[in-house]
Z-matrix of the N, CA and C atoms (Angstrom, degrees):
N
C 1 1.399
C 2 1.568 1 108.83
N 3 1.362 2 114.80 1 -45.47
C 4 1.473 3 117.11 2 175.20
C 5 1.449 4 113.35 3 -62.76
N 6 1.407 5 120.93 4 -40.89
C 7 1.333 6 125.72 5 179.08
C 8 1.592 7 111.88 6 -58.56
N 9 1.354 8 109.95 7 -44.20
C 10 1.564 9 115.46 8 177.50
C 11 1.545 10 112.16 9 -65.89
N 12 1.246 11 119.33 10 -43.27
C 13 1.451 12 123.32 11 174.99
C 14 1.476 13 113.65 12 -60.67
N 15 1.322 14 116.86 13 -40.03
C 16 1.500 15 120.59 14 -172.38
C 17 1.591 16 104.33 15 -66.67
N 18 1.332 17 115.91 16 -46.99
C 19 1.440 18 115.00 17 -177.43
C 20 1.496 19 113.94 18 -80.28
N 21 1.288 20 121.31 19 -28.44
C 22 1.508 21 116.30 20 174.90
C 23 1.400 22 111.56 21 -72.39
N 24 1.321 23 124.22 22 -32.03
C 25 1.465 24 127.27 23 -176.05
C 26 1.469 25 112.90 24 -72.27
N 27 1.279 26 119.83 25 -9.46
C 28 1.497 27 124.06 26 -178.39
C 29 1.575 28 104.95 27 -64.99
N 30 1.293 29 120.56 28 -30.03
C 31 1.365 30 121.99 29 -177.52
C 32 1.539 31 114.45 30 -101.53
N 33 1.352 32 115.87 31 9.84
C 34 1.441 33 125.37 32 176.62
C 35 1.503 34 118.44 33 39.87
N 36 1.351 35 111.73 34 73.70
C 37 1.510 36 118.15 35 172.63
C 38 1.523 37 113.27 36 -86.10
N 39 1.294 38 113.82 37 157.68
C 40 1.463 39 119.07 38 175.53
C 41 1.520 40 115.34 39 -57.64
N 42 1.334 41 116.01 40 -42.51
C 43 1.463 42 119.95 41 179.22
C 44 1.478 43 109.69 42 -144.27
N 45 1.438 44 108.81 43 154.43
C 46 1.407 45 116.63 44 178.71
C 47 1.514 46 105.56 45 -127.93
N 48 1.377 47 111.29 46 133.40
C 49 1.459 48 117.95 47 -175.24
C 50 1.440 49 113.97 48 -120.64
N 51 1.395 50 118.86 49 119.09
C 52 1.417 51 120.17 50 -178.86
C 53 1.556 52 110.63 51 -90.03
N 54 1.349 53 113.02 52 118.81
C 55 1.520 54 117.18 53 -179.57
C 56 1.548 55 107.52 54 -132.04
N 57 1.301 56 111.72 55 153.40
C 58 1.414 57 119.27 56 178.65
C 59 1.575 58 113.56 57 -93.03
N 60 1.297 59 117.11 58 173.03
C 61 1.494 60 119.20 59 177.52
C 62 1.465 61 114.01 60 -69.77
N 63 1.309 62 115.78 61 -6.16
C 64 1.553 63 117.77 62 -176.54
C 65 1.499 64 106.88 63 -115.08
N 66 1.290 65 120.40 64 19.93
C 67 1.459 66 126.82 65 179.57
C 68 1.611 67 108.85 66 -92.81
N 69 1.297 68 113.59 67 155.88
C 70 1.503 69 116.21 68 173.66
C 71 1.558 70 109.14 69 -146.38
N 72 1.352 71 117.12 70 133.22
C 73 1.510 72 113.27 71 171.80
C 74 1.429 73 112.95 72 -64.44
N 75 1.413 74 115.94 73 148.37
C 76 1.442 75 121.33 74 177.21
C 77 1.483 76 109.91 75 -105.54
N 78 1.331 77 119.63 76 -2.90
C 79 1.476 78 120.61 77 -175.26
C 80 1.581 79 104.00 78 -132.87
N 81 1.283 80 114.61 79 169.09
C 82 1.484 81 120.71 80 177.96
C 83 1.471 82 111.19 81 -74.96
N 84 1.400 83 119.26 82 165.85
C 85 1.399 84 123.67 83 174.41
C 86 1.516 85 111.58 84 -57.80
N 87 1.393 86 109.28 85 -44.24
C 88 1.469 87 108.72 86 -173.77
C 89 1.709 88 112.32 87 -70.39
N 90 1.305 89 113.35 88 -29.14
C 91 1.463 90 114.40 89 176.33
C 92 1.568 91 105.70 90 -70.96
N 93 1.302 92 122.56 91 -40.60
C 94 1.424 93 119.61 92 -176.84
C 95 1.509 94 113.75 93 -67.66
N 96 1.353 95 118.44 94 -35.85
C 97 1.456 96 123.01 95 172.50
C 98 1.408 97 116.33 96 -62.99
N 99 1.383 98 115.41 97 -43.92
C 100 1.460 99 121.91 98 173.35
C 101 1.418 100 118.73 99 -61.44
N 102 1.356 101 112.72 100 -38.31
C 103 1.536 102 120.36 101 174.36
C 104 1.505 103 109.05 102 -60.90
N 105 1.279 104 119.90 103 -47.44
C 106 1.482 105 116.92 104 -173.85
C 107 1.586 106 111.88 105 -79.04
N 108 1.378 107 115.01 106 -28.03
C 109 1.492 108 115.10 107 166.01
C 110 1.509 109 113.58 108 -58.29
N 111 1.263 110 116.62 109 -43.38
C 112 1.488 111 120.84 110 179.65
C 113 1.536 112 112.89 111 -66.21
N 114 1.310 113 115.99 112 -35.29
C 115 1.543 114 121.14 113 -176.12
C 116 1.540 115 109.76 114 -105.63
N 117 1.302 116 118.24 115 23.65
C 118 1.440 117 119.87 116 -177.07
C 119 1.533 118 110.54 117 -51.45
N 120 1.297 119 115.07 118 133.43
C 121 1.419 120 130.55 119 177.80
C 122 1.417 121 113.30 120 88.08
N 123 1.313 122 122.26 121 -2.76
C 124 1.410 123 128.24 122 174.53
C 125 1.610 124 108.05 123 -80.49
N 126 1.317 125 114.14 124 145.10
C 127 1.499 126 123.28 125 175.76
C 128 1.501 127 112.33 126 -106.22
N 129 1.359 128 116.87 127 127.86
C 130 1.453 129 121.72 128 -177.47
C 131 1.468 130 111.35 129 -111.40
N 132 1.415 131 115.87 130 91.31
C 133 1.403 132 125.68 131 178.51
C 134 1.412 133 111.54 132 -135.53
N 135 1.365 134 112.11 133 138.74
C 136 1.470 135 113.43 134 -175.96
C 137 1.526 136 110.69 135 -89.44
N 138 1.338 137 116.01 136 147.70
C 139 1.542 138 125.85 137 -179.07
C 140 1.439 139 106.35 138 -127.95
N 141 1.288 140 118.12 139 118.95
C 142 1.540 141 116.35 140 170.93
C 143 1.464 142 110.83 141 -67.50
N 144 1.303 143 113.88 142 133.81
C 145 1.577 144 115.82 143 -177.41
C 146 1.481 145 117.96 144 -91.51
N 147 1.360 146 113.47 145 -15.32
C 148 1.518 147 117.17 146 -167.47
C 149 1.559 148 113.16 147 -112.04
N 150 1.437 149 112.96 148 13.01
C 151 1.458 150 114.86 149 -175.13
C 152 1.540 151 107.28 150 -98.39
N 153 1.363 152 121.04 151 127.59
C 154 1.509 153 120.33 152 176.67
C 155 1.582 154 108.24 153 -72.52
N 156 1.295 155 110.21 154 148.70
C 157 1.501 156 119.00 155 -175.96
C 158 1.513 157 109.45 156 -61.89
N 159 1.208 158 120.36 157 -31.38
C 160 1.563 159 124.07 158 -176.44
C 161 1.553 160 105.16 159 -66.43
N 162 1.381 161 117.70 160 -40.85
C 163 1.473 162 119.99 161 179.57
C 164 1.507 163 111.87 162 -64.04
N 165 1.383 164 116.23 163 -39.37
C 166 1.435 165 120.47 164 179.47
C 167 1.525 166 110.74 165 -66.31
N 168 1.323 167 114.49 166 -42.89
C 169 1.433 168 125.65 167 -176.34
C 170 1.565 169 113.18 168 -54.75
N 171 1.386 170 115.44 169 -34.37
C 172 1.392 171 121.10 170 -175.95
C 173 1.553 172 111.17 171 -69.13
N 174 1.336 173 117.08 172 -16.99
C 175 1.480 174 122.80 173 178.20
C 176 1.515 175 108.17 174 -75.86
N 177 1.333 176 115.27 175 -28.64
C 178 1.496 177 123.04 176 -176.32
C 179 1.469 178 114.90 177 -103.19
N 180 1.288 179 116.00 178 -34.47
C 181 1.489 180 121.20 179 -173.02
C 182 1.563 181 115.83 180 -58.92
N 183 1.333 182 114.43 181 -44.28
C 184 1.418 183 119.77 182 -176.72
C 185 1.545 184 114.30 183 -98.33
N 186 1.299 185 115.80 184 163.19
C 187 1.444 186 122.53 185 173.76
C 188 1.600 187 107.32 186 -90.00
N 189 1.322 188 112.57 187 122.45
C 190 1.428 189 120.93 188 176.10
C 191 1.474 190 114.64 189 -102.99
N 192 1.366 191 121.58 190 127.97
C 193 1.397 192 119.49 191 -177.58
C 194 1.578 193 105.06 192 -120.56
N 195 1.386 194 109.75 193 156.19
C 196 1.512 195 115.51 194 -179.27
C 197 1.543 196 111.81 195 58.28
N 198 1.393 197 117.00 196 35.38
C 199 1.423 198 122.80 197 -178.77
C 200 1.543 199 107.52 198 -53.00
N 201 1.262 200 118.70 199 -41.91
C 202 1.517 201 124.32 200 -173.05
C 203 1.436 202 108.52 201 -56.71
N 204 1.337 203 122.96 202 -21.15
C 205 1.444 204 123.87 203 -175.02
C 206 1.495 205 113.16 204 -70.86
N 207 1.334 206 119.64 205 -16.31
C 208 1.434 207 124.94 206 -178.68
C 209 1.462 208 109.96 207 -65.37
N 210 1.286 209 117.74 208 -31.23
C 211 1.519 210 124.34 209 -174.74
C 212 1.528 211 106.22 210 -107.42
N 213 1.258 212 125.42 211 5.35
C 214 1.455 213 125.16 212 -174.22
C 215 1.525 214 107.94 213 -66.01
N 216 1.282 215 122.04 214 147.04
C 217 1.395 216 129.31 215 166.12
C 218 1.573 217 117.10 216 -75.14
N 219 1.288 218 113.39 217 -12.76
C 220 1.477 219 123.92 218 173.38
C 221 1.540 220 110.04 219 -82.45
N 222 1.281 221 117.44 220 104.17
C 223 1.389 222 119.46 221 -178.29
C 224 1.551 223 117.94 222 -60.67
N 225 1.396 224 116.76 223 -29.59
C 226 1.414 225 122.10 224 176.24
C 227 1.577 226 107.65 225 -69.47
N 228 1.249 227 119.17 226 -47.26
C 229 1.431 228 124.04 227 177.23
C 230 1.522 229 115.07 228 -55.69
N 231 1.340 230 113.35 229 -41.90
C 232 1.485 231 126.81 230 177.07
C 233 1.537 232 108.20 231 -58.48
N 234 1.351 233 112.23 232 -52.56
C 235 1.489 234 122.17 233 -177.79
C 236 1.432 235 108.57 234 -62.01
N 237 1.442 236 123.14 235 -49.19
C 238 1.320 237 129.92 236 178.98
C 239 1.505 238 112.07 237 -53.59
N 240 1.359 239 116.60 238 -46.77
C 241 1.513 240 126.42 239 -176.82
C 242 1.548 241 108.89 240 -60.62
N 243 1.312 242 116.49 241 -43.89
C 244 1.503 243 120.66 242 -175.69
C 245 1.532 244 107.08 243 -68.04
N 246 1.366 245 117.40 244 -50.54
C 247 1.486 246 121.45 245 -175.99
C 248 1.509 247 109.58 246 -64.15
N 249 1.336 248 119.79 247 -44.33
C 250 1.423 249 119.95 248 179.49
C 251 1.474 250 113.90 249 -61.80
N 252 1.289 251 117.51 250 -46.57
C 253 1.455 252 121.86 251 -177.88
C 254 1.555 253 109.31 252 -67.65
N 255 1.322 254 118.35 253 -33.72
C 256 1.507 255 116.46 254 178.45
C 257 1.477 256 110.75 255 -67.97
N 258 1.283 257 117.18 256 -41.06
C 259 1.503 258 124.31 257 173.63
C 260 1.461 259 111.57 258 -56.81
N 261 1.370 260 112.83 259 -53.02
C 262 1.477 261 122.46 260 -177.90
C 263 1.484 262 107.94 261 -54.33
N 264 1.375 263 121.96 262 -49.41
C 265 1.450 264 124.97 263 -175.40
C 266 1.610 265 110.37 264 -60.28
N 267 1.339 266 110.68 265 -38.21
C 268 1.471 267 116.04 266 -178.78
C 269 1.467 268 110.60 267 -65.16
N 270 1.384 269 115.80 268 -42.88
C 271 1.465 270 121.36 269 -178.85
C 272 1.570 271 109.77 270 -66.54
N 273 1.277 272 114.19 271 -44.34
C 274 1.505 273 117.45 272 -178.64
C 275 1.509 274 109.51 273 -63.67
N 276 1.408 275 120.82 274 -37.82
C 277 1.321 276 122.50 275 -179.08
C 278 1.565 277 109.72 276 -66.34
N 279 1.278 278 118.01 277 -37.47
C 280 1.465 279 120.61 278 177.96
C 281 1.379 280 111.35 279 -63.36
N 282 1.374 281 118.49 280 -39.95
C 283 1.470 282 125.76 281 -177.50
C 284 1.471 283 115.03 282 -77.79
N 285 1.384 284 112.14 283 -10.93
C 286 1.470 285 115.15 284 -179.57
C 287 1.531 286 114.57 285 82.00
N 288 1.348 287 115.71 286 19.25
C 289 1.448 288 115.18 287 -178.91
C 290 1.488 289 114.08 288 -83.63
N 291 1.318 290 115.70 289 132.44
C 292 1.496 291 118.20 290 -177.35
C 293 1.546 292 107.05 291 -155.28
N 294 1.363 293 110.82 292 137.41
C 295 1.534 294 123.37 293 178.75
C 296 1.507 295 108.82 294 -96.48
N 297 1.300 296 121.02 295 -2.09
C 298 1.426 297 125.43 296 -176.84
C 299 1.609 298 111.28 297 -58.75
N 300 1.321 299 117.24 298 134.81
C 301 1.400 300 122.47 299 170.74
C 302 1.546 301 103.47 300 -94.76
N 303 1.342 302 115.92 301 110.48
C 304 1.450 303 123.18 302 -178.34
C 305 1.468 304 114.88 303 -57.36
N 306 1.339 305 121.10 304 -23.31
C 307 1.400 306 127.95 305 -172.83
C 308 1.482 307 111.74 306 -86.05
N 309 1.394 308 118.74 307 -2.04
C 310 1.509 309 128.67 308 -167.88
C 311 1.587 310 105.57 309 -108.88
N 312 1.344 311 115.17 310 146.73
C 313 1.373 312 125.38 311 161.35
C 314 1.546 313 106.75 312 -104.08
N 315 1.352 314 121.51 313 117.88
C 316 1.433 315 124.56 314 -171.10
C 317 1.599 316 104.90 315 -89.14
N 318 1.311 317 115.65 316 134.14
C 319 1.493 318 122.95 317 174.71
C 320 1.507 319 108.01 318 -128.77
N 321 1.307 320 115.09 319 158.92
C 322 1.537 321 121.20 320 175.32
C 323 1.596 322 107.30 321 -135.08
N 324 1.358 323 107.33 322 169.38
C 325 1.422 324 115.68 323 174.52
C 326 1.529 325 111.71 324 174.80
N 327 1.272 326 116.73 325 -169.44
C 328 1.475 327 119.93 326 176.18
C 329 1.563 328 112.36 327 -60.87
N 330 1.305 329 117.96 328 133.02
C 331 1.439 330 118.86 329 -177.20
C 332 1.606 331 115.18 330 -70.77
N 333 1.348 332 113.50 331 -14.56
C 334 1.494 333 116.46 332 -172.57
C 335 1.656 334 103.39 333 -83.32
N 336 1.401 335 112.89 334 144.83
C 337 1.422 336 115.80 335 -171.51
C 338 1.533 337 109.72 336 -154.35
N 339 1.356 338 116.27 337 163.68
C 340 1.427 339 125.51 338 169.25
C 341 1.476 340 104.44 339 -136.75
N 342 1.378 341 112.90 340 112.02
C 343 1.492 342 120.68 341 -175.23
C 344 1.498 343 113.54 342 -130.01
N 345 1.303 344 109.82 343 155.06
C 346 1.535 345 116.58 344 176.52
C 347 1.463 346 116.43 345 -69.30
N 348 1.393 347 117.99 346 164.23
C 349 1.487 348 119.42 347 175.65
C 350 1.545 349 109.87 348 -65.47
N 351 1.342 350 116.88 349 -31.99
C 352 1.516 351 117.48 350 -177.47
C 353 1.658 352 107.85 351 -63.08
N 354 1.402 353 113.20 352 -44.82
C 355 1.419 354 113.87 353 179.71
C 356 1.541 355 114.67 354 -68.86
N 357 1.297 356 111.91 355 -35.53
C 358 1.533 357 118.66 356 178.58
C 359 1.559 358 106.22 357 -62.32
N 360 1.247 359 124.16 358 -38.58
C 361 1.337 360 129.48 359 -179.00
C 362 1.546 361 107.46 360 -69.95
N 363 1.289 362 115.82 361 -49.98
C 364 1.515 363 122.16 362 173.02
C 365 1.499 364 116.84 363 -47.89
N 366 1.321 365 112.16 364 -44.64
C 367 1.374 366 117.67 365 179.63
C 368 1.563 367 112.63 366 -73.82
N 369 1.327 368 117.18 367 -40.16
C 370 1.427 369 122.68 368 175.39
C 371 1.537 370 114.07 369 -58.67
N 372 1.401 371 114.85 370 -40.10
C 373 1.443 372 119.85 371 175.71
C 374 1.527 373 112.98 372 -57.84
N 375 1.349 374 121.29 373 -20.01
C 376 1.301 375 123.38 374 179.88
C 377 1.536 376 113.93 375 -113.73
N 378 1.392 377 117.86 376 24.03
C 379 1.436 378 118.16 377 -173.68
C 380 1.558 379 112.44 378 -71.64
N 381 1.317 380 116.98 379 -23.36
C 382 1.594 381 115.31 380 177.63
C 383 1.470 382 107.70 381 -72.07
N 384 1.369 383 117.89 382 -43.99
C 385 1.436 384 121.25 383 177.20
C 386 1.535 385 108.73 384 -59.60
N 387 1.364 386 119.46 385 -47.63
C 388 1.435 387 120.19 386 173.63
C 389 1.524 388 118.37 387 -50.53
N 390 1.295 389 111.46 388 -49.05
C 391 1.440 390 115.12 389 -179.07
C 392 1.617 391 112.22 390 -65.36
N 393 1.351 392 111.72 391 -36.27
C 394 1.445 393 116.63 392 177.09
C 395 1.554 394 114.83 393 -66.40
N 396 1.354 395 114.06 394 -45.08
C 397 1.454 396 121.77 395 -170.19
C 398 1.644 397 109.66 396 -82.28
N 399 1.362 398 117.96 397 -25.11
C 400 1.499 399 117.57 398 -169.35
C 401 1.581 400 104.95 399 -112.97
N 402 1.292 401 120.41 400 -4.07
C 403 1.443 402 119.79 401 177.21
C 404 1.521 403 107.36 402 -59.12
N 405 1.370 404 124.94 403 140.60
C 406 1.387 405 127.85 404 179.35
C 407 1.492 406 112.45 405 61.95
N 408 1.350 407 119.80 406 18.14
C 409 1.526 408 119.13 407 172.46
C 410 1.491 409 107.24 408 -90.69
N 411 1.334 410 113.12 409 -179.24
C 412 1.482 411 118.72 410 -176.51
C 413 1.509 412 110.42 411 -114.55
N 414 1.381 413 113.58 412 118.47
C 415 1.464 414 120.54 413 -179.03
C 416 1.497 415 112.40 414 53.53
N 417 1.227 416 117.81 415 50.24
C 418 1.460 417 120.67 416 -172.88
C 419 1.579 418 112.90 417 -82.86
N 420 1.442 419 113.58 418 -2.53
C 421 1.391 420 117.19 419 173.21
C 422 1.576 421 111.03 420 -71.86
N 423 1.358 422 119.03 421 -12.02
C 424 1.436 423 123.94 422 -179.44
C 425 1.546 424 107.85 423 -103.90
N 426 1.347 425 117.17 424 9.95
C 427 1.548 426 117.18 425 -169.71
C 428 1.619 427 107.03 426 -132.45
N 429 1.393 428 115.75 427 -44.20
C 430 1.451 429 114.45 428 -168.77
C 431 1.555 430 117.55 429 -63.35
N 432 1.340 431 117.58 430 -41.57
C 433 1.419 432 117.18 431 178.92
C 434 1.602 433 109.96 432 -73.20
N 435 1.192 434 120.54 433 -44.76
C 436 1.526 435 124.35 434 176.52
C 437 1.530 436 109.16 435 -51.12
N 438 1.313 437 112.40 436 -52.10
C 439 1.517 438 116.95 437 -179.64
C 440 1.516 439 111.46 438 -64.99
N 441 1.202 440 127.52 439 -39.25
C 442 1.413 441 128.67 440 178.99
C 443 1.496 442 110.14 441 -63.58
N 444 1.383 443 113.86 442 -47.29
C 445 1.493 444 123.07 443 -171.66
C 446 1.663 445 106.68 444 -68.14
N 447 1.422 446 108.78 445 -46.42
C 448 1.425 447 111.29 446 -177.12
C 449 1.537 448 115.61 447 -59.65
N 450 1.385 449 115.76 448 -32.77
C 451 1.415 450 121.51 449 -179.14
C 452 1.539 451 113.35 450 -96.90
N 453 1.353 452 114.71 451 31.48
C 454 1.449 453 119.42 452 -173.77
C 455 1.691 454 106.37 453 -140.55
N 456 1.231 455 117.46 454 166.15
C 457 1.435 456 121.52 455 176.71
C 458 1.544 457 109.52 456 -65.59
N 459 1.389 458 119.13 457 -19.87
C 460 1.464 459 121.67 458 -177.75
C 461 1.544 460 112.84 459 -62.92
N 462 1.379 461 117.93 460 -24.11
C 463 1.471 462 123.27 461 -173.73
C 464 1.510 463 110.05 462 -61.54
N 465 1.431 464 113.27 463 -30.33
C 466 1.558 465 114.50 464 176.34
C 467 1.522 466 113.47 465 -68.56
N 468 1.327 467 117.75 466 -16.28
C 469 1.384 468 122.65 467 179.73
C 470 1.542 469 114.56 468 -95.99
N 471 1.333 470 115.59 469 5.93
C 472 1.482 471 117.93 470 178.47
C 473 1.487 472 106.76 471 -77.41
N 474 1.334 473 112.55 472 125.12
C 475 1.459 474 122.63 473 -179.67
C 476 1.546 475 110.68 474 -73.55
N 477 1.356 476 116.32 475 123.72
C 478 1.488 477 122.08 476 178.45
C 479 1.488 478 107.21 477 -90.06
N 480 1.290 479 116.97 478 130.30
C 481 1.436 480 123.83 479 172.80
C 482 1.520 481 110.54 480 -137.27
N 483 1.364 482 114.68 481 118.89
C 484 1.455 483 119.14 482 -169.83
C 485 1.543 484 114.51 483 -74.38
N 486 1.328 485 116.07 484 70.16
C 487 1.394 486 119.77 485 177.76
C 488 1.521 487 104.50 486 -161.42
N 489 1.367 488 119.72 487 141.59
C 490 1.367 489 122.42 488 -173.01
C 491 1.520 490 115.51 489 -61.60
N 492 1.270 491 117.07 490 125.25
C 493 1.476 492 128.18 491 176.96
C 494 1.635 493 108.21 492 73.47
N 495 1.379 494 119.64 493 -1.98
C 496 1.413 495 118.63 494 -176.67
C 497 1.544 496 111.71 495 -77.30
N 498 1.375 497 119.26 496 -10.14
C 499 1.491 498 114.55 497 171.10
C 500 1.560 499 111.90 498 -55.98
N 501 1.296 500 117.53 499 -23.71
C 502 1.494 501 122.24 500 177.87
C 503 1.599 502 106.75 501 -99.55
N 504 1.320 503 119.44 502 4.55
C 505 1.425 504 119.15 503 178.99
C 506 1.526 505 113.47 504 64.78
N 507 1.303 506 113.86 505 22.99
C 508 1.605 507 117.81 506 -173.33
C 509 1.596 508 103.53 507 -114.38
N 510 1.266 509 117.60 508 136.54
C 511 1.399 510 126.69 509 169.55
C 512 1.549 511 106.71 510 -94.44
N 513 1.287 512 113.29 511 107.83
C 514 1.565 513 116.20 512 -176.55
C 515 1.570 514 102.91 513 -136.42
N 516 1.328 515 115.77 514 129.29
C 517 1.488 516 118.22 515 177.20
C 518 1.465 517 109.66 516 -107.38
N 519 1.394 518 114.52 517 111.67
C 520 1.413 519 120.43 518 -178.18
C 521 1.555 520 107.07 519 -100.20
N 522 1.311 521 123.86 520 -6.73
C 523 1.382 522 126.74 521 -172.68
C 524 1.558 523 107.50 522 -81.44
N 525 1.275 524 117.86 523 -31.99
C 526 1.491 525 120.25 524 -171.29
C 527 1.623 526 108.15 525 -114.62
N 528 1.299 527 120.60 526 7.30
C 529 1.487 528 117.65 527 178.60
C 530 1.538 529 104.22 528 -169.42
N 531 1.394 530 112.70 529 -168.39
C 532 1.449 531 119.68 530 -178.01
C 533 1.454 532 113.64 531 -135.91
N 534 1.357 533 120.24 532 59.99
C 535 1.463 534 121.73 533 -7.43
C 536 1.542 535 112.19 534 -87.34
N 537 1.231 536 119.09 535 177.58
C 538 1.448 537 123.38 536 -177.65
C 539 1.525 538 111.63 537 -68.37
N 540 1.377 539 114.99 538 142.65
C 541 1.475 540 115.57 539 175.91
C 542 1.589 541 109.79 540 -102.51
N 543 1.314 542 112.58 541 123.86
C 544 1.448 543 125.15 542 -173.06
C 545 1.535 544 111.28 543 -60.23
N 546 1.391 545 115.53 544 140.99
C 547 1.374 546 123.75 545 173.42
C 548 1.519 547 112.59 546 -120.63
N 549 1.369 548 116.47 547 174.07
C 550 1.390 549 120.96 548 177.82
C 551 1.567 550 116.00 549 -54.59
N 552 1.294 551 117.30 550 -34.35
C 553 1.403 552 123.69 551 175.75
C 554 1.442 553 117.77 552 -67.45
N 555 1.344 554 114.58 553 -10.56
C 556 1.508 555 123.26 554 175.70
C 557 1.503 556 117.22 555 -91.83
N 558 1.402 557 112.20 556 -2.95
C 559 1.473 558 121.17 557 -170.01
C 560 1.635 559 110.97 558 -56.78
N 561 1.257 560 115.96 559 -50.85
C 562 1.485 561 117.65 560 179.73
C 563 1.488 562 115.94 561 -55.70
N 564 1.379 563 111.49 562 -46.06
C 565 1.515 564 118.36 563 179.06
C 566 1.550 565 111.29 564 -64.26
N 567 1.255 566 117.86 565 -34.36
C 568 1.497 567 119.21 566 176.73
C 569 1.479 568 114.66 567 -67.25
N 570 1.374 569 118.06 568 -50.73
C 571 1.381 570 119.89 569 -172.88
C 572 1.495 571 110.24 570 -74.16
N 573 1.326 572 120.68 571 -20.44
C 574 1.516 573 123.76 572 -179.20
C 575 1.601 574 108.40 573 -84.45
N 576 1.254 575 112.72 574 -13.19
C 577 1.494 576 118.72 575 -174.50
C 578 1.624 577 108.56 576 -70.12
N 579 1.352 578 114.33 577 152.27
C 580 1.411 579 123.33 578 179.03
C 581 1.644 580 107.84 579 -75.64
N 582 1.241 581 111.25 580 -19.13
C 583 1.508 582 115.48 581 -176.43
C 584 1.477 583 114.12 582 -61.79
N 585 1.361 584 116.99 583 152.71
C 586 1.410 585 115.54 584 176.89
C 587 1.506 586 111.35 585 -100.24
N 588 1.390 587 115.56 586 -21.33
C 589 1.530 588 114.56 587 175.82
C 590 1.491 589 104.26 588 -135.10
N 591 1.379 590 112.79 589 160.04
C 592 1.427 591 123.22 590 176.20
C 593 1.482 592 114.03 591 -132.48
N 594 1.313 593 116.20 592 156.90
C 595 1.463 594 121.79 593 170.32
C 596 1.506 595 109.20 594 -158.77
N 597 1.372 596 119.48 595 142.81
C 598 1.375 597 116.28 596 21.43
C 599 1.573 598 110.14 597 -131.36
N 600 1.347 599 116.05 598 160.15
C 601 1.475 600 123.21 599 177.05
C 602 1.435 601 111.36 600 -126.42
N 603 1.359 602 110.02 601 158.92
C 604 1.508 603 117.17 602 -179.34
C 605 1.542 604 110.29 603 -145.82
N 606 1.250 605 112.42 604 168.14
C 607 1.583 606 117.55 605 -174.74
C 608 1.467 607 113.61 606 -70.65
N 609 1.356 608 118.47 607 -14.37
C 610 1.440 609 122.08 608 -177.06
C 611 1.580 610 102.64 609 -81.88
N 612 1.276 611 122.41 610 -16.14
C 613 1.481 612 123.24 611 178.98
C 614 1.522 613 108.00 612 -125.19
N 615 1.302 614 116.00 613 44.98
C 616 1.482 615 119.14 614 -174.24
C 617 1.467 616 117.43 615 -66.78
N 618 1.450 617 115.37 616 -17.45
C 619 1.451 618 118.40 617 178.65
C 620 1.504 619 113.52 618 -58.29
N 621 1.235 620 116.63 619 -43.60
C 622 1.499 621 119.70 620 -178.51
C 623 1.446 622 111.06 621 -62.71
N 624 1.363 623 118.40 622 -34.88
C 625 1.405 624 120.28 623 174.99
C 626 1.458 625 114.72 624 -63.31
N 627 1.374 626 114.63 625 -46.09
C 628 1.513 627 118.17 626 176.96
C 629 1.587 628 112.23 627 -61.81
N 630 1.296 629 117.37 628 -39.00
C 631 1.347 630 124.25 629 178.11
C 632 1.517 631 113.81 630 -58.59
N 633 1.366 632 113.29 631 -49.10
C 634 1.465 633 119.25 632 177.24
C 635 1.424 634 113.27 633 -64.97
N 636 1.453 635 120.78 634 -37.14
C 637 1.349 636 123.97 635 178.97
C 638 1.565 637 111.10 636 -65.70
N 639 1.341 638 115.10 637 -42.28
C 640 1.459 639 118.73 638 -175.06
C 641 1.571 640 101.79 639 -69.41
N 642 1.340 641 121.13 640 -43.68
C 643 1.489 642 121.17 641 175.39
C 644 1.402 643 117.30 642 -46.41
N 645 1.377 644 115.18 643 -47.27
C 646 1.484 645 122.84 644 176.16
C 647 1.492 646 110.66 645 -60.00
N 648 1.322 647 116.08 646 -54.41
C 649 1.476 648 120.09 647 179.76
C 650 1.443 649 113.64 648 -52.55
N 651 1.299 650 116.97 649 -41.75
C 652 1.457 651 121.70 650 -179.23
C 653 1.524 652 118.77 651 -63.89
N 654 1.411 653 112.83 652 -20.18
C 655 1.347 654 121.84 653 -173.18
C 656 1.681 655 105.69 654 -95.78
N 657 1.235 656 119.78 655 -8.71
C 658 1.493 657 122.46 656 179.71
C 659 1.537 658 110.19 657 -75.24
């Protein structure tokens, strides 16, 4: 994410949007540009509201090794990773090891965002601290941006939208999947959403992608 922001910001765009390879726009380019022109200066970042600070801190406090093992197809490696990190956390706790910055309130949320050039530059100015503080952490892509913004003047510019995950303008369904993969039967809910982007989609359910694409083309 830092690498992408660093290279994209060389041309100084108004907004930077982090998307995955299984995301899809739900609106036309004209609609998306008009939306950000209207909300110029606002930051679109998701913050989980119901997670206690101590739970988030555990992701950063300890050194996690072999983190890639959590998603490995090798069951033995996955099991080894969980056991090793559990023992490692216990030992670190006994030794009083902590990477927590006591002056920070830690927050988390969805990693996908739409942020201004000013915030992108603010984040990049801290990239060495980010690398040092979050290296060997656990799922820090859901923590580092939210924590930086929450402890900065930029938090006042976060756009509040009263719909789950829509603070980041992303339609993501965590209730029916990890996350849920959209199908043709979800088409109406998707296009009626206030979100500008949605995830996730795959080739096995390509019909819904075609329907959304055609819907956008029809509105041009």
